[in-house]
NUMI-435398 format. One record per residue (C-alpha): residue number from 0; x, y, z. Coordinates in nm, 4 decimals. Layout:
<k=NUM	xx=X	yy=Y	zz=Z>
...
***
This chain:
<k=0	xx=14.5893	yy=-2.2914	zz=6.9279>
<k=1	xx=14.7072	yy=-2.0748	zz=7.2165>
<k=2	xx=14.4198	yy=-1.9896	zz=7.4516>
<k=3	xx=14.2935	yy=-1.6459	zz=7.5422>
<k=4	xx=14.4128	yy=-1.5512	zz=7.8915>
<k=5	xx=14.2310	yy=-1.3760	zz=8.1743>
<k=6	xx=14.5296	yy=-1.1462	zz=8.2393>
<k=7	xx=14.7562	yy=-0.9416	zz=8.0115>
<k=8	xx=15.0912	yy=-1.1116	zz=8.0716>
<k=9	xx=15.4027	yy=-0.9404	zz=7.9301>
<k=10	xx=15.1981	yy=-0.6855	zz=7.7362>
<k=11	xx=15.4627	yy=-0.4157	zz=7.7856>
<k=12	xx=15.3573	yy=-0.0710	zz=7.6674>
<k=13	xx=15.0150	yy=-0.2027	zz=7.5579>
<k=14	xx=14.9223	yy=-0.3095	zz=7.9120>
<k=15	xx=14.7286	yy=0.0034	zz=8.0120>
<k=16	xx=14.5265	yy=-0.0007	zz=7.6892>
<k=17	xx=14.4506	yy=-0.3715	zz=7.7223>
<k=18	xx=14.3229	yy=-0.3608	zz=8.0794>
<k=19	xx=14.1122	yy=-0.0462	zz=8.0322>
<k=20	xx=13.7639	yy=-0.1612	zz=8.1398>
<k=21	xx=13.5467	yy=0.1292	zz=8.0294>
<k=22	xx=13.4602	yy=0.2211	zz=7.6736>
<k=23	xx=13.7701	yy=0.1994	zz=7.4551>
<k=24	xx=13.6002	yy=0.4363	zz=7.2114>
<k=25	xx=13.5599	yy=0.6962	zz=7.4847>
<k=26	xx=13.9231	yy=0.6536	zz=7.5962>
<k=27	xx=14.0475	yy=0.7033	zz=7.2398>
<k=28	xx=13.8198	yy=1.0035	zz=7.1845>
<k=29	xx=13.9585	yy=1.1641	zz=7.5022>
<k=30	xx=14.3094	yy=1.1537	zz=7.3530>
<k=31	xx=14.2220	yy=1.2300	zz=6.9904>
<k=32	xx=14.0059	yy=1.5169	zz=6.8690>
<k=33	xx=14.0029	yy=1.3771	zz=6.5143>
<k=34	xx=13.8680	yy=1.0324	zz=6.6129>
<k=35	xx=13.6680	yy=0.8396	zz=6.3546>
<k=36	xx=13.5522	yy=0.4894	zz=6.2670>
<k=37	xx=13.5924	yy=0.3243	zz=5.9273>
<k=38	xx=13.3683	yy=0.0280	zz=5.8705>
<k=39	xx=13.5616	yy=-0.2323	zz=5.6739>
<k=40	xx=13.2823	yy=-0.4860	zz=5.6451>
<k=41	xx=12.9589	yy=-0.6006	zz=5.8015>
<k=42	xx=12.8228	yy=-0.9202	zz=5.6524>
<k=43	xx=12.7060	yy=-1.2732	zz=5.7132>
<k=44	xx=13.0147	yy=-1.4953	zz=5.7380>
<k=45	xx=13.1668	yy=-1.7703	zz=5.9509>
<k=46	xx=13.3327	yy=-1.6752	zz=6.2788>
<k=47	xx=13.6887	yy=-1.7906	zz=6.3451>
<k=48	xx=13.7095	yy=-2.1414	zz=6.5018>
<k=49	xx=13.7681	yy=-2.0247	zz=6.8612>
<k=50	xx=13.4790	yy=-1.7774	zz=6.8346>
<k=51	xx=13.2213	yy=-2.0546	zz=6.7849>
<k=52	xx=13.3219	yy=-2.2067	zz=7.1187>
<k=53	xx=13.3342	yy=-1.8709	zz=7.2989>
<k=54	xx=12.9819	yy=-1.7844	zz=7.1842>
<k=55	xx=12.8466	yy=-2.1352	zz=7.2358>
<k=56	xx=12.7122	yy=-2.1603	zz=6.8811>
<k=57	xx=12.7413	yy=-2.4636	zz=6.6529>
<k=58	xx=13.0505	yy=-2.4901	zz=6.4340>
<k=59	xx=12.9634	yy=-2.3682	zz=6.0852>
<k=60	xx=12.6741	yy=-2.1428	zz=6.1894>
<k=61	xx=12.7051	yy=-1.8110	zz=6.0017>
<k=62	xx=12.7015	yy=-1.4906	zz=6.2050>
<k=63	xx=12.7138	yy=-1.1210	zz=6.1335>
<k=64	xx=13.0797	yy=-1.0169	zz=6.1259>
<k=65	xx=13.1540	yy=-0.6452	zz=6.1673>
<k=66	xx=13.5078	yy=-0.5170	zz=6.1250>
<k=67	xx=13.6143	yy=-0.1563	zz=6.1735>
<k=68	xx=13.9239	yy=0.0528	zz=6.2256>
<k=69	xx=13.9255	yy=0.3061	zz=6.5082>
<k=70	xx=14.1366	yy=0.5974	zz=6.3862>
<k=71	xx=14.2911	yy=0.9226	zz=6.4969>
<k=72	xx=14.3391	yy=1.1721	zz=6.2134>
<k=73	xx=14.3000	yy=0.8857	zz=5.9646>
<k=74	xx=14.5739	yy=0.6841	zz=6.1373>
<k=75	xx=14.4490	yy=0.3350	zz=6.2404>
<k=76	xx=14.4854	yy=0.2714	zz=6.6144>
<k=77	xx=14.2675	yy=-0.0354	zz=6.6754>
<k=78	xx=14.1197	yy=-0.3052	zz=6.4531>
<k=79	xx=13.7864	yy=-0.4221	zz=6.5980>
<k=80	xx=13.6173	yy=-0.7491	zz=6.5024>
<k=81	xx=13.2658	yy=-0.8222	zz=6.6286>
<k=82	xx=13.0725	yy=-1.1484	zz=6.5972>
<k=83	xx=12.6956	yy=-1.1350	zz=6.6341>
<k=84	xx=12.5092	yy=-1.4658	zz=6.6038>
<k=85	xx=12.2243	yy=-1.4306	zz=6.3555>
<k=86	xx=11.9543	yy=-1.4838	zz=6.6188>
<k=87	xx=12.0710	yy=-1.1724	zz=6.8042>
<k=88	xx=12.0414	yy=-0.9647	zz=6.4885>
<k=89	xx=11.6725	yy=-1.0496	zz=6.4730>
<k=90	xx=11.6434	yy=-0.9841	zz=6.8461>
<k=91	xx=11.7797	yy=-0.7184	zz=7.0816>
<k=92	xx=12.0924	yy=-0.6389	zz=6.8749>
<k=93	xx=11.9074	yy=-0.5474	zz=6.5519>
<k=94	xx=11.9965	yy=-0.1763	zz=6.5915>
<k=95	xx=12.3611	yy=-0.2695	zz=6.5291>
<k=96	xx=12.2768	yy=-0.3213	zz=6.1625>
<k=97	xx=12.2384	yy=0.0555	zz=6.1224>
<k=98	xx=12.5620	yy=0.1678	zz=6.2941>
<k=99	xx=12.7524	yy=0.2294	zz=5.9721>
<k=100	xx=13.0660	yy=0.4255	zz=6.0648>
<k=101	xx=12.9477	yy=0.5010	zz=6.4164>
<k=102	xx=13.1331	yy=0.3298	zz=6.7032>
<k=103	xx=12.9861	yy=0.0151	zz=6.8552>
<k=104	xx=13.1357	yy=0.1094	zz=7.1926>
<k=105	xx=12.9055	yy=0.4088	zz=7.2263>
<k=106	xx=12.6027	yy=0.1817	zz=7.1890>
<k=107	xx=12.7359	yy=-0.0906	zz=7.4212>
<k=108	xx=12.8105	yy=0.1403	zz=7.7115>
<k=109	xx=12.4971	yy=0.3550	zz=7.6746>
<k=110	xx=12.2463	yy=0.0815	zz=7.7621>
<k=111	xx=12.2519	yy=-0.0235	zz=8.1301>
<k=112	xx=12.0826	yy=-0.3547	zz=8.0403>
<k=113	xx=12.3948	yy=-0.4696	zz=7.8535>
<k=114	xx=12.6162	yy=-0.6952	zz=8.0612>
<k=115	xx=12.9894	yy=-0.7123	zz=7.9922>
<k=116	xx=13.1830	yy=-1.0277	zz=8.0714>
<k=117	xx=13.5516	yy=-1.0252	zz=8.1768>
<k=118	xx=13.8214	yy=-0.9325	zz=7.9282>
<k=119	xx=14.0549	yy=-1.1954	zz=7.7848>
<k=120	xx=14.3917	yy=-1.1247	zz=7.6252>
<k=121	xx=14.6228	yy=-1.2742	zz=7.3710>
<k=122	xx=14.9349	yy=-1.1991	zz=7.1728>
<k=123	xx=14.8439	yy=-1.2600	zz=6.8082>
<k=124	xx=15.1156	yy=-1.3737	zz=6.5698>
<k=125	xx=15.1007	yy=-1.3253	zz=6.1934>
<k=126	xx=14.9422	yy=-1.6704	zz=6.1491>
<k=127	xx=14.6370	yy=-1.5903	zz=6.3625>
<k=128	xx=14.3272	yy=-1.5046	zz=6.1539>
<k=129	xx=14.2696	yy=-1.1827	zz=6.3521>
<k=130	xx=14.6231	yy=-1.0652	zz=6.2737>
<k=131	xx=14.5683	yy=-1.1391	zz=5.9051>
<k=132	xx=14.2343	yy=-0.9530	zz=5.9113>
<k=133	xx=14.4019	yy=-0.6522	zz=6.0779>
<k=134	xx=14.6698	yy=-0.6480	zz=5.8055>
<k=135	xx=14.4011	yy=-0.6601	zz=5.5332>
<k=136	xx=14.2306	yy=-0.3613	zz=5.6972>
<k=137	xx=14.5280	yy=-0.1483	zz=5.8054>
<k=138	xx=14.8202	yy=-0.2543	zz=5.5859>
<k=139	xx=15.1602	yy=-0.3913	zz=5.6967>
<k=140	xx=15.1897	yy=-0.4508	zz=6.0723>
<k=141	xx=15.4439	yy=-0.6053	zz=6.3115>
<k=142	xx=15.4483	yy=-0.9856	zz=6.3364>
<k=143	xx=15.3033	yy=-0.9743	zz=6.6904>
<k=144	xx=15.0003	yy=-0.7721	zz=6.7986>
<k=145	xx=14.8117	yy=-0.7608	zz=7.1274>
<k=146	xx=14.4398	yy=-0.8206	zz=7.1315>
<k=147	xx=14.1640	yy=-0.8427	zz=7.3860>
<k=148	xx=13.8117	yy=-0.9682	zz=7.3656>
<k=149	xx=13.4986	yy=-0.9545	zz=7.5709>
<k=150	xx=13.1496	yy=-1.0921	zz=7.5530>
<k=151	xx=12.8489	yy=-0.8631	zz=7.5882>
<k=152	xx=12.4939	yy=-0.9859	zz=7.6546>
<k=153	xx=12.1552	yy=-0.8231	zz=7.6110>
<k=154	xx=11.8360	yy=-1.0130	zz=7.6962>
<k=155	xx=12.0189	yy=-1.3442	zz=7.6731>
<k=156	xx=12.1777	yy=-1.2746	zz=7.3326>
<k=157	xx=12.5562	yy=-1.2475	zz=7.3200>
<k=158	xx=12.8067	yy=-1.0763	zz=7.0952>
<k=159	xx=13.1839	yy=-1.1146	zz=7.0997>
<k=160	xx=13.3977	yy=-0.8039	zz=7.0520>
<k=161	xx=13.7703	yy=-0.8340	zz=6.9835>
<k=162	xx=14.0023	yy=-0.5335	zz=6.9695>
<k=163	xx=14.3499	yy=-0.5624	zz=6.8178>
<k=164	xx=14.5829	yy=-0.2809	zz=6.9205>
<k=165	xx=14.7968	yy=-0.1368	zz=6.6422>
<k=166	xx=15.1354	yy=0.0249	zz=6.7165>
<k=167	xx=15.0070	yy=0.3804	zz=6.6536>
<k=168	xx=14.7895	yy=0.3610	zz=6.9663>
<k=169	xx=15.1114	yy=0.3949	zz=7.1680>
<k=170	xx=15.1580	yy=0.7473	zz=7.0298>
<k=171	xx=14.8503	yy=0.8776	zz=7.2162>
***
């Protein structure tokens, strides 16, 4: 499997969105007055194979998986996939269980105790599980999508947030 990279190589028109280091939610809200979040799912499930390694959890350990679409006027812009190891849900991240259709980004950037690790980037082809999940959530999409992911930590508990940029984000 192709690795996640620490730089956005050949990202073309997606480059500025990918390297944006502040709150993606806030950046989207600044360009869209009709911004909203649709929660697709939030449930106990298995992370994708490369997510186990990134989080340092044993292969096969279930985690809370949260998937949402970030939208402008009901048009999907970003598919977000978050992995929260179960221990964190009983610990400092338990408030995430009550987010519903509210953006995770607002919570992550509001607490100064939360540490963000560097972004990593990847072009996702139609065979990648994140691409397939984005298609299930948003409908037909191009065969290649750009994604980025970052780890966040609070009191020693980590979560992994991946954002897949959909073509409509380029219209903002």
